C-alpha positions as CSV (number, residue, x, y, z in Angstrom):
1,M,-8.2,2.8,22.7
2,F,-11.0,3.9,20.3
3,N,-11.5,0.3,19.2
4,D,-11.9,-0.8,22.8
5,L,-14.6,1.8,23.3
6,L,-16.4,0.7,20.2
7,F,-16.4,-2.9,21.4
8,F,-17.7,-1.8,24.8
9,I,-20.5,0.2,23.2
10,G,-21.3,-2.8,21.0
11,G,-21.6,-5.1,23.9
12,F,-23.6,-2.6,26.0
13,S,-26.0,-1.8,23.1
14,G,-26.3,-5.5,22.2
15,S,-27.6,-6.2,25.7
16,M,-30.1,-3.4,25.3
17,V,-31.3,-4.7,22.0
18,W,-31.8,-8.1,23.7
19,N,-34.0,-6.3,26.2
20,Y,-36.0,-4.6,23.4
21,L,-36.5,-7.8,21.5
22,S,-37.5,-9.7,24.7
23,G,-40.2,-7.1,25.5
24,V,-38.4,-6.0,28.7
25,P,-38.0,-2.3,29.4
26,L,-34.7,-0.9,28.3
27,H,-33.9,0.5,31.8
28,R,-33.9,-3.0,33.3
29,G,-30.7,-5.0,33.7
30,H,-28.0,-2.3,33.9
31,P,-25.5,-4.6,35.6
32,R,-26.0,-7.1,32.8
33,N,-25.6,-4.4,30.2
34,L,-22.4,-3.2,31.9
35,A,-21.1,-6.8,32.2
36,C,-21.8,-7.5,28.5
37,G,-20.0,-4.3,27.5
38,L,-17.0,-5.2,29.6
39,I,-16.8,-8.7,28.3
40,V,-17.2,-7.8,24.7
41,G,-14.7,-4.9,25.2
42,A,-12.1,-7.3,26.7
43,L,-12.6,-10.0,24.1
44,G,-12.3,-7.4,21.3
45,H,-9.1,-6.0,22.9
46,L,-7.6,-9.5,23.1
47,G,-8.6,-10.3,19.6
48,L,-7.1,-7.1,18.2
49,S,-3.9,-7.6,20.1
50,K,-3.7,-11.2,18.8
51,L,-4.1,-10.0,15.3
52,E,-1.4,-7.4,15.7
53,E,0.9,-10.0,17.1
54,M,0.2,-12.3,14.2
55,D,0.9,-9.4,11.8
56,K,4.2,-8.7,13.5
57,V,5.3,-12.4,13.2
58,R,4.3,-12.5,9.6
59,M,6.3,-9.3,8.8
60,Y,9.3,-10.7,10.7
61,Q,9.2,-13.9,8.7
62,L,8.9,-12.0,5.4
63,E,11.8,-9.6,6.3
64,E,13.9,-12.6,7.4
65,Y,13.2,-14.4,4.1
66,V,14.1,-11.4,2.1
67,R,17.3,-10.9,4.2
68,T,18.4,-14.6,3.8
69,H,17.6,-14.8,0.0
70,P,19.5,-11.9,-1.5
71,D,19.6,-13.5,-4.9
72,D,15.8,-13.4,-5.2
73,F,15.6,-9.8,-4.1
74,P,18.3,-7.7,-5.7
75,A,19.2,-4.3,-4.2
76,I,17.5,-1.3,-5.8
77,E,20.1,1.0,-7.4
78,R,19.8,4.6,-6.3
79,K,19.2,7.2,-8.9
80,K,19.4,11.0,-9.0
81,W,16.5,13.2,-10.0
82,G,18.3,14.1,-13.2
83,E,18.3,10.4,-14.2
84,V,14.7,10.0,-13.4
85,F,13.2,12.9,-15.4
86,N,13.4,13.2,-19.2
87,T,15.2,16.1,-20.7
88,W,13.1,19.2,-21.1
89,Q,12.0,20.1,-24.6
90,S,10.1,23.3,-25.2
91,P,6.6,22.8,-26.4
92,F,5.9,23.0,-30.2
93,R,4.1,26.2,-31.1
94,P,3.3,26.5,-34.7
95,D,3.5,29.9,-36.3
96,T,0.0,31.4,-36.2
97,E,0.6,34.3,-38.5
């Protein structure tokens, strides 16, 4: 939703920049500004949805490969916290007397 708004603002302001660079007053062409905002917003939304779909397909293919090739990806053995941490040794404090 936020990305769609950013694309709309980009298209709208891009049309206003075109007005500024052409020497036309900024308040002219509001329908064109609105149309540019809507078109850029729609194209941005379609582009992002296509990228998300491609990412989902890529992740599915990766997970399917890992699932079908168990020899290449061995299961991770579970450990308890006691096996992860080293045994505690009190710090060495030399005699200062």
